[in-house]
PDB file of N, CA, C, O and CB in Angstrom:
ATOM      1  N   UNK A   1      -5.671 -11.085 -17.216  1.00  0.00           N
ATOM      2  CA  UNK A   1      -6.903 -11.007 -16.378  1.00  0.00           C
ATOM      3  C   UNK A   1      -6.460  -9.792 -15.264  1.00  0.00           C
ATOM      4  O   UNK A   1      -5.314  -9.538 -14.893  1.00  0.00           O
ATOM      5  CB  UNK A   1      -7.300 -12.635 -15.611  1.00  0.00           C
ATOM      6  N   UNK A   2      -7.686  -9.142 -14.861  1.00  0.00           N
ATOM      7  CA  UNK A   2      -7.311  -7.895 -13.953  1.00  0.00           C
ATOM      8  C   UNK A   2      -7.969  -8.359 -12.697  1.00  0.00           C
ATOM      9  O   UNK A   2      -8.953  -9.098 -12.668  1.00  0.00           O
ATOM     10  CB  UNK A   2      -7.900  -6.313 -14.494  1.00  0.00           C
ATOM     11  N   UNK A   3      -7.207  -7.755 -11.425  1.00  0.00           N
ATOM     12  CA  UNK A   3      -7.828  -8.318 -10.094  1.00  0.00           C
ATOM     13  C   UNK A   3      -7.664  -7.128  -9.085  1.00  0.00           C
ATOM     14  O   UNK A   3      -6.643  -6.442  -9.029  1.00  0.00           O
ATOM     15  CB  UNK A   3      -7.015  -9.774  -9.507  1.00  0.00           C
ATOM     16  N   UNK A   4      -8.520  -6.989  -8.470  1.00  0.00           N
ATOM     17  CA  UNK A   4      -8.769  -6.104  -7.371  1.00  0.00           C
ATOM     18  C   UNK A   4      -8.333  -7.058  -6.152  1.00  0.00           C
ATOM     19  O   UNK A   4      -8.833  -8.171  -5.992  1.00  0.00           O
ATOM     20  CB  UNK A   4     -10.386  -5.541  -7.320  1.00  0.00           C
ATOM     21  N   UNK A   5      -7.301  -6.481  -5.265  1.00  0.00           N
ATOM     22  CA  UNK A   5      -6.727  -7.445  -4.080  1.00  0.00           C
ATOM     23  C   UNK A   5      -6.764  -6.401  -2.524  1.00  0.00           C
ATOM     24  O   UNK A   5      -5.861  -5.663  -2.130  1.00  0.00           O
ATOM     25  CB  UNK A   5      -4.786  -8.010  -4.577  1.00  0.00           C
ATOM     26  N   UNK A   6      -7.859  -6.606  -1.992  1.00  0.00           N
ATOM     27  CA  UNK A   6      -7.827  -6.020  -0.633  1.00  0.00           C
ATOM     28  C   UNK A   6      -7.177  -6.764   0.670  1.00  0.00           C
ATOM     29  O   UNK A   6      -7.400  -7.932   0.989  1.00  0.00           O
ATOM     30  CB  UNK A   6      -9.196  -5.775  -0.329  1.00  0.00           C
ATOM     31  N   UNK A   7      -6.462  -5.992   1.244  1.00  0.00           N
ATOM     32  CA  UNK A   7      -5.173  -6.454   2.254  1.00  0.00           C
ATOM     33  C   UNK A   7      -5.367  -5.748   3.456  1.00  0.00           C
ATOM     34  O   UNK A   7      -6.143  -4.793   3.448  1.00  0.00           O
ATOM     35  CB  UNK A   7      -3.597  -6.082   1.700  1.00  0.00           C
ATOM     36  N   UNK A   8      -4.758  -6.082   4.527  1.00  0.00           N
ATOM     37  CA  UNK A   8      -4.665  -5.668   5.722  1.00  0.00           C
ATOM     38  C   UNK A   8      -3.078  -5.603   6.350  1.00  0.00           C
ATOM     39  O   UNK A   8      -2.228  -6.281   5.773  1.00  0.00           O
ATOM     40  CB  UNK A   8      -5.577  -6.539   6.441  1.00  0.00           C
ATOM     41  N   UNK A   9      -2.783  -4.995   7.231  1.00  0.00           N
ATOM     42  CA  UNK A   9      -1.236  -5.266   7.552  1.00  0.00           C
ATOM     43  C   UNK A   9      -0.669  -4.104   8.177  1.00  0.00           C
ATOM     44  O   UNK A   9      -1.477  -3.246   8.532  1.00  0.00           O
ATOM     45  CB  UNK A   9      -0.348  -5.593   6.259  1.00  0.00           C
ATOM     46  N   UNK A  10       0.282  -3.942   8.339  1.00  0.00           N
ATOM     47  CA  UNK A  10       1.131  -2.673   9.349  1.00  0.00           C
ATOM     48  C   UNK A  10       2.700  -2.747   8.594  1.00  0.00           C
ATOM     49  O   UNK A  10       3.216  -3.727   8.058  1.00  0.00           O
ATOM     50  CB  UNK A  10       1.280  -3.209  11.527  1.00  0.00           C
ATOM     51  N   UNK A  11       3.121  -1.692   8.713  1.00  0.00           N
ATOM     52  CA  UNK A  11       4.720  -1.291   8.330  1.00  0.00           C
ATOM     53  C   UNK A  11       5.330  -0.946   9.658  1.00  0.00           C
ATOM     54  O   UNK A  11       4.656  -0.208  10.377  1.00  0.00           O
ATOM     55  CB  UNK A  11       4.911   0.125   7.215  1.00  0.00           C
ATOM     56  N   UNK A  12       6.605  -1.396  10.142  1.00  0.00           N
ATOM     57  CA  UNK A  12       7.498  -0.699  10.969  1.00  0.00           C
ATOM     58  C   UNK A  12       8.351   0.280  10.255  1.00  0.00           C
ATOM     59  O   UNK A  12       8.841  -0.066   9.180  1.00  0.00           O
ATOM     60  CB  UNK A  12       8.307  -1.616  11.660  1.00  0.00           C
ATOM     61  N   UNK A  13       8.577   1.429  10.713  1.00  0.00           N
ATOM     62  CA  UNK A  13       9.548   2.313   9.967  1.00  0.00           C
ATOM     63  C   UNK A  13      10.351   2.904  11.073  1.00  0.00           C
ATOM     64  O   UNK A  13      10.008   2.881  12.255  1.00  0.00           O
ATOM     65  CB  UNK A  13       8.838   3.471   9.025  1.00  0.00           C
ATOM     66  N   UNK A  14      11.338   3.382  10.654  1.00  0.00           N
ATOM     67  CA  UNK A  14      12.325   4.428  11.612  1.00  0.00           C
ATOM     68  C   UNK A  14      12.103   5.864  10.757  1.00  0.00           C
ATOM     69  O   UNK A  14      12.345   6.036   9.562  1.00  0.00           O
ATOM     70  CB  UNK A  14      14.328   3.878  11.658  1.00  0.00           C
ATOM     71  N   UNK A  15      11.592   6.804  11.682  1.00  0.00           N
ATOM     72  CA  UNK A  15      11.592   8.019  11.136  1.00  0.00           C
ATOM     73  C   UNK A  15      11.640   9.075  12.390  1.00  0.00           C
ATOM     74  O   UNK A  15      11.559   8.815  13.590  1.00  0.00           O
ATOM     75  CB  UNK A  15      10.344   8.154  10.181  1.00  0.00           C
ATOM     76  N   UNK A  16      11.806  10.441  11.699  1.00  0.00           N
ATOM     77  CA  UNK A  16      11.942  11.657  12.747  1.00  0.00           C
ATOM     78  C   UNK A  16      10.461  12.292  12.959  1.00  0.00           C
ATOM     79  O   UNK A  16      10.249  12.967  13.966  1.00  0.00           O
ATOM     80  CB  UNK A  16      13.058  12.925  12.130  1.00  0.00           C
ATOM     81  N   UNK A  17       9.420  12.063  11.978  1.00  0.00           N
ATOM     82  CA  UNK A  17       8.318  12.746  12.097  1.00  0.00           C
ATOM     83  C   UNK A  17       7.180  11.617  11.598  1.00  0.00           C
ATOM     84  O   UNK A  17       7.349  10.492  11.128  1.00  0.00           O
ATOM     85  CB  UNK A  17       8.428  14.143  11.258  1.00  0.00           C
ATOM     86  N   UNK A  18       5.777  12.475  11.930  1.00  0.00           N
ATOM     87  CA  UNK A  18       4.775  11.480  11.074  1.00  0.00           C
ATOM     88  C   UNK A  18       5.045  11.579   9.627  1.00  0.00           C
ATOM     89  O   UNK A  18       5.061  10.565   8.929  1.00  0.00           O
ATOM     90  CB  UNK A  18       3.170  11.840  11.272  1.00  0.00           C
ATOM     91  N   UNK A  19       5.211  12.495   9.252  1.00  0.00           N
ATOM     92  CA  UNK A  19       5.198  12.796   7.829  1.00  0.00           C
ATOM     93  C   UNK A  19       6.317  12.075   7.253  1.00  0.00           C
ATOM     94  O   UNK A  19       6.030  11.530   6.187  1.00  0.00           O
ATOM     95  CB  UNK A  19       5.286  14.288   7.524  1.00  0.00           C
ATOM     96  N   UNK A  20       7.582  11.906   7.676  1.00  0.00           N
ATOM     97  CA  UNK A  20       8.576  11.044   7.054  1.00  0.00           C
ATOM     98  C   UNK A  20       8.074   9.404   7.452  1.00  0.00           C
ATOM     99  O   UNK A  20       8.209   8.535   6.590  1.00  0.00           O
ATOM    100  CB  UNK A  20      10.206  11.490   7.686  1.00  0.00           C
ATOM    101  N   UNK A  21       7.652   9.153   8.440  1.00  0.00           N
ATOM    102  CA  UNK A  21       7.150   7.881   8.541  1.00  0.00           C
ATOM    103  C   UNK A  21       6.300   7.473   7.282  1.00  0.00           C
ATOM    104  O   UNK A  21       6.662   6.533   6.575  1.00  0.00           O
ATOM    105  CB  UNK A  21       6.366   7.797   9.789  1.00  0.00           C
ATOM    106  N   UNK A  22       5.064   8.263   6.994  1.00  0.00           N
ATOM    107  CA  UNK A  22       3.943   8.235   6.096  1.00  0.00           C
ATOM    108  C   UNK A  22       4.683   7.680   4.820  1.00  0.00           C
ATOM    109  O   UNK A  22       4.282   6.734   4.142  1.00  0.00           O
ATOM    110  CB  UNK A  22       3.175   9.741   5.901  1.00  0.00           C
ATOM    111  N   UNK A  23       5.972   8.511   4.571  1.00  0.00           N
ATOM    112  CA  UNK A  23       6.688   8.600   3.208  1.00  0.00           C
ATOM    113  C   UNK A  23       6.964   7.272   2.831  1.00  0.00           C
ATOM    114  O   UNK A  23       6.614   6.714   1.791  1.00  0.00           O
ATOM    115  CB  UNK A  23       8.021   9.431   3.207  1.00  0.00           C
ATOM    116  N   UNK A  24       7.830   6.668   4.059  1.00  0.00           N
ATOM    117  CA  UNK A  24       8.798   5.715   3.903  1.00  0.00           C
ATOM    118  C   UNK A  24       7.763   4.520   3.758  1.00  0.00           C
ATOM    119  O   UNK A  24       7.913   3.687   2.864  1.00  0.00           O
ATOM    120  CB  UNK A  24       9.935   5.644   5.140  1.00  0.00           C
ATOM    121  N   UNK A  25       6.579   4.449   4.770  1.00  0.00           N
ATOM    122  CA  UNK A  25       5.678   3.317   4.392  1.00  0.00           C
ATOM    123  C   UNK A  25       5.119   3.620   2.932  1.00  0.00           C
ATOM    124  O   UNK A  25       4.747   2.613   2.330  1.00  0.00           O
ATOM    125  CB  UNK A  25       4.439   3.153   5.496  1.00  0.00           C
ATOM    126  N   UNK A  26       5.027   4.503   2.441  1.00  0.00           N
ATOM    127  CA  UNK A  26       4.442   4.268   1.108  1.00  0.00           C
ATOM    128  C   UNK A  26       5.399   4.071   0.208  1.00  0.00           C
ATOM    129  O   UNK A  26       5.017   3.899  -0.950  1.00  0.00           O
ATOM    130  CB  UNK A  26       3.623   5.291   0.640  1.00  0.00           C
ATOM    131  N   UNK A  27       6.628   4.049   0.443  1.00  0.00           N
ATOM    132  CA  UNK A  27       7.734   3.746  -0.417  1.00  0.00           C
ATOM    133  C   UNK A  27       8.775   2.678  -0.290  1.00  0.00           C
ATOM    134  O   UNK A  27       9.945   2.685  -0.671  1.00  0.00           O
ATOM    135  CB  UNK A  27       8.358   4.754  -0.471  1.00  0.00           C
ATOM    136  N   UNK A  28       8.069   1.741   0.346  1.00  0.00           N
ATOM    137  CA  UNK A  28       8.736   0.463   0.915  1.00  0.00           C
ATOM    138  C   UNK A  28      10.015   1.034   1.711  1.00  0.00           C
ATOM    139  O   UNK A  28      11.053   0.406   1.501  1.00  0.00           O
ATOM    140  CB  UNK A  28       9.204  -0.686  -0.367  1.00  0.00           C
ATOM    141  N   UNK A  29      10.077   1.822   2.347  1.00  0.00           N
ATOM    142  CA  UNK A  29      11.468   1.858   3.172  1.00  0.00           C
ATOM    143  C   UNK A  29      11.236   1.531   4.587  1.00  0.00           C
ATOM    144  O   UNK A  29      11.417   2.300   5.531  1.00  0.00           O
ATOM    145  CB  UNK A  29      12.197   3.315   3.136  1.00  0.00           C
ATOM    146  N   UNK A  30      10.775   0.191   4.651  1.00  0.00           N
ATOM    147  CA  UNK A  30      10.403  -0.304   6.005  1.00  0.00           C
ATOM    148  C   UNK A  30      11.393  -1.285   6.589  1.00  0.00           C
ATOM    149  O   UNK A  30      12.172  -1.933   5.890  1.00  0.00           O
ATOM    150  CB  UNK A  30       9.050  -0.962   5.961  1.00  0.00           C
ATOM    151  N   UNK A  31      11.326  -1.357   7.856  1.00  0.00           N
ATOM    152  CA  UNK A  31      12.108  -2.334   8.665  1.00  0.00           C
ATOM    153  C   UNK A  31      11.683  -3.645   8.820  1.00  0.00           C
ATOM    154  O   UNK A  31      12.423  -4.628   8.793  1.00  0.00           O
ATOM    155  CB  UNK A  31      12.252  -1.909   9.880  1.00  0.00           C
ATOM    156  N   UNK A  32      10.046  -3.648   9.044  1.00  0.00           N
ATOM    157  CA  UNK A  32       9.383  -5.110   9.025  1.00  0.00           C
ATOM    158  C   UNK A  32       8.239  -4.620   8.336  1.00  0.00           C
ATOM    159  O   UNK A  32       8.000  -3.413   8.377  1.00  0.00           O
ATOM    160  CB  UNK A  32       9.034  -5.952  10.551  1.00  0.00           C
ATOM    161  N   UNK A  33       7.375  -5.532   7.603  1.00  0.00           N
ATOM    162  CA  UNK A  33       6.421  -5.421   7.142  1.00  0.00           C
ATOM    163  C   UNK A  33       5.553  -6.932   7.571  1.00  0.00           C
ATOM    164  O   UNK A  33       6.090  -7.978   7.935  1.00  0.00           O
ATOM    165  CB  UNK A  33       6.727  -5.012   5.753  1.00  0.00           C
ATOM    166  N   UNK A  34       4.188  -6.695   7.415  1.00  0.00           N
ATOM    167  CA  UNK A  34       3.408  -8.057   7.766  1.00  0.00           C
ATOM    168  C   UNK A  34       1.986  -7.476   6.903  1.00  0.00           C
ATOM    169  O   UNK A  34       1.376  -6.464   7.247  1.00  0.00           O
ATOM    170  CB  UNK A  34       3.168  -8.462   9.826  1.00  0.00           C
ATOM    171  N   UNK A  35       1.706  -8.121   6.021  1.00  0.00           N
ATOM    172  CA  UNK A  35       0.589  -8.024   5.283  1.00  0.00           C
ATOM    173  C   UNK A  35      -0.520  -9.373   5.053  1.00  0.00           C
ATOM    174  O   UNK A  35       0.136 -10.414   5.016  1.00  0.00           O
ATOM    175  CB  UNK A  35       1.148  -7.568   4.047  1.00  0.00           C
ATOM    176  N   UNK A  36      -1.759  -9.581   4.920  1.00  0.00           N
ATOM    177  CA  UNK A  36      -2.602 -10.427   4.782  1.00  0.00           C
ATOM    178  C   UNK A  36      -3.516 -10.185   3.960  1.00  0.00           C
ATOM    179  O   UNK A  36      -4.337  -9.327   4.285  1.00  0.00           O
ATOM    180  CB  UNK A  36      -3.012 -10.708   5.718  1.00  0.00           C
ATOM    181  N   UNK A  37      -3.644 -10.808   2.755  1.00  0.00           N
ATOM    182  CA  UNK A  37      -4.742 -10.808   1.728  1.00  0.00           C
ATOM    183  C   UNK A  37      -6.049 -11.339   2.142  1.00  0.00           C
ATOM    184  O   UNK A  37      -6.343 -12.524   2.304  1.00  0.00           O
ATOM    185  CB  UNK A  37      -4.341 -11.568   0.580  1.00  0.00           C
ATOM    186  N   UNK A  38      -6.974 -10.050   2.330  1.00  0.00           N
ATOM    187  CA  UNK A  38      -8.200 -10.446   2.696  1.00  0.00           C
ATOM    188  C   UNK A  38      -9.130 -10.863   1.597  1.00  0.00           C
ATOM    189  O   UNK A  38      -9.797 -11.837   1.947  1.00  0.00           O
ATOM    190  CB  UNK A  38      -8.737  -9.462   3.416  1.00  0.00           C
ATOM    191  N   UNK A  39      -9.399 -10.439   0.358  1.00  0.00           N
ATOM    192  CA  UNK A  39     -10.270 -10.846  -0.716  1.00  0.00           C
ATOM    193  C   UNK A  39      -9.321 -10.643  -1.866  1.00  0.00           C
ATOM    194  O   UNK A  39      -8.268 -10.018  -1.734  1.00  0.00           O
ATOM    195  CB  UNK A  39     -11.677 -10.008  -0.827  1.00  0.00           C
ATOM    196  N   UNK A  40      -9.740 -11.217  -3.066  1.00  0.00           N
ATOM    197  CA  UNK A  40      -9.202 -11.008  -4.297  1.00  0.00           C
ATOM    198  C   UNK A  40     -10.645 -11.210  -5.189  1.00  0.00           C
ATOM    199  O   UNK A  40     -11.395 -12.162  -4.969  1.00  0.00           O
ATOM    200  CB  UNK A  40      -7.862 -12.095  -4.626  1.00  0.00           C
ATOM    201  N   UNK A  41     -10.887 -10.308  -6.094  1.00  0.00           N
ATOM    202  CA  UNK A  41     -11.706 -10.220  -7.109  1.00  0.00           C
ATOM    203  C   UNK A  41     -11.371  -9.958  -8.468  1.00  0.00           C
ATOM    204  O   UNK A  41     -10.621  -8.986  -8.569  1.00  0.00           O
ATOM    205  CB  UNK A  41     -12.439  -9.466  -6.808  1.00  0.00           C
ATOM    206  N   UNK A  42     -11.659 -10.470  -9.485  1.00  0.00           N
ATOM    207  CA  UNK A  42     -11.673 -10.447 -10.696  1.00  0.00           C
ATOM    208  C   UNK A  42     -12.434  -9.331 -10.949  1.00  0.00           C
ATOM    209  O   UNK A  42     -13.551  -9.176 -10.454  1.00  0.00           O
ATOM    210  CB  UNK A  42     -12.053 -11.573 -11.248  1.00  0.00           C
ATOM    211  N   UNK A  43     -11.812  -8.398 -11.822  1.00  0.00           N
ATOM    212  CA  UNK A  43     -12.550  -7.267 -12.331  1.00  0.00           C
ATOM    213  C   UNK A  43     -12.447  -6.993 -14.012  1.00  0.00           C
ATOM    214  O   UNK A  43     -11.487  -7.417 -14.654  1.00  0.00           O
ATOM    215  CB  UNK A  43     -11.999  -6.019 -11.525  1.00  0.00           C
ATOM    216  N   UNK A  44     -13.385  -6.350 -14.539  1.00  0.00           N
ATOM    217  CA  UNK A  44     -13.131  -6.432 -16.158  1.00  0.00           C
ATOM    218  C   UNK A  44     -12.264  -5.141 -16.442  1.00  0.00           C
ATOM    219  O   UNK A  44     -11.387  -5.156 -17.306  1.00  0.00           O
ATOM    220  CB  UNK A  44     -14.687  -6.401 -17.157  1.00  0.00           C
ATOM    221  N   UNK A  45     -12.536  -4.062 -15.706  1.00  0.00           N
ATOM    222  CA  UNK A  45     -11.458  -3.018 -16.012  1.00  0.00           C
ATOM    223  C   UNK A  45     -11.526  -2.157 -14.662  1.00  0.00           C
ATOM    224  O   UNK A  45     -12.365  -2.281 -13.769  1.00  0.00           O
ATOM    225  CB  UNK A  45     -11.783  -2.055 -17.498  1.00  0.00           C
ATOM    226  N   UNK A  46     -10.538  -1.325 -14.710  1.00  0.00           N
ATOM    227  CA  UNK A  46      -9.802  -0.480 -13.553  1.00  0.00           C
ATOM    228  C   UNK A  46      -9.304   0.759 -14.029  1.00  0.00           C
ATOM    229  O   UNK A  46      -8.709   0.825 -15.105  1.00  0.00           O
ATOM    230  CB  UNK A  46      -8.583  -1.210 -12.926  1.00  0.00           C
ATOM    231  N   UNK A  47      -9.539   1.919 -13.182  1.00  0.00           N
ATOM    232  CA  UNK A  47      -8.784   3.187 -13.585  1.00  0.00           C
ATOM    233  C   UNK A  47      -8.345   3.784 -12.513  1.00  0.00           C
ATOM    234  O   UNK A  47      -8.955   4.147 -11.507  1.00  0.00           O
ATOM    235  CB  UNK A  47      -9.524   4.160 -14.332  1.00  0.00           C
ATOM    236  N   UNK A  48      -7.114   3.869 -12.832  1.00  0.00           N
ATOM    237  CA  UNK A  48      -5.985   4.738 -11.795  1.00  0.00           C
ATOM    238  C   UNK A  48      -5.802   6.079 -12.307  1.00  0.00           C
ATOM    239  O   UNK A  48      -5.330   6.414 -13.393  1.00  0.00           O
ATOM    240  CB  UNK A  48      -4.373   4.059 -11.720  1.00  0.00           C
ATOM    241  N   UNK A  49      -6.246   6.796 -11.364  1.00  0.00           N
ATOM    242  CA  UNK A  49      -5.870   8.285 -11.541  1.00  0.00           C
ATOM    243  C   UNK A  49      -4.421   8.753 -10.902  1.00  0.00           C
ATOM    244  O   UNK A  49      -4.179   9.112  -9.749  1.00  0.00           O
ATOM    245  CB  UNK A  49      -7.043   9.167 -10.831  1.00  0.00           C
ATOM    246  N   UNK A  50      -3.619   8.639 -11.935  1.00  0.00           N
ATOM    247  CA  UNK A  50      -2.109   9.302 -11.325  1.00  0.00           C
ATOM    248  C   UNK A  50      -2.187  10.328 -10.574  1.00  0.00           C
ATOM    249  O   UNK A  50      -1.662  10.358  -9.461  1.00  0.00           O
ATOM    250  CB  UNK A  50      -1.134   9.812 -12.317  1.00  0.00           C
ATOM    251  N   UNK A  51      -3.000  11.522 -11.195  1.00  0.00           N
ATOM    252  CA  UNK A  51      -2.931  12.792 -10.203  1.00  0.00           C
ATOM    253  C   UNK A  51      -3.120  12.499  -8.696  1.00  0.00           C
ATOM    254  O   UNK A  51      -2.389  12.989  -7.835  1.00  0.00           O
ATOM    255  CB  UNK A  51      -4.075  13.841 -10.583  1.00  0.00           C
ATOM    256  N   UNK A  52      -4.308  11.539  -8.398  1.00  0.00           N
ATOM    257  CA  UNK A  52      -4.636  11.486  -7.098  1.00  0.00           C
ATOM    258  C   UNK A  52      -3.191  10.759  -6.239  1.00  0.00           C
ATOM    259  O   UNK A  52      -3.010  10.886  -5.028  1.00  0.00           O
ATOM    260  CB  UNK A  52      -6.128  10.591  -7.008  1.00  0.00           C
ATOM    261  N   UNK A  53      -2.310  10.034  -7.134  1.00  0.00           N
ATOM    262  CA  UNK A  53      -1.417   9.162  -6.335  1.00  0.00           C
ATOM    263  C   UNK A  53      -0.114  10.119  -5.889  1.00  0.00           C
ATOM    264  O   UNK A  53       0.706   9.716  -5.065  1.00  0.00           O
ATOM    265  CB  UNK A  53      -0.942   7.773  -7.283  1.00  0.00           C
ATOM    266  N   UNK A  54      -0.023  11.403  -6.516  1.00  0.00           N
ATOM    267  CA  UNK A  54       0.934  11.972  -6.439  1.00  0.00           C
ATOM    268  C   UNK A  54       0.929  13.234  -5.208  1.00  0.00           C
ATOM    269  O   UNK A  54       1.931  13.928  -5.032  1.00  0.00           O
ATOM    270  CB  UNK A  54       1.129  12.300  -7.765  1.00  0.00           C
TER     271      UNK A  54
END
């Protein structure tokens, strides 16, 4: 089965710039993280555009 999971939360990171903080947050180089699942829905299909992720 496939699901879309909506969540909210935040990461604490140690960084020297906003750009470095964004990179560390995206690649789980975090000091502390707190997440909460808000909604889970079953879906038939989903499309991931790998070009947009890079």
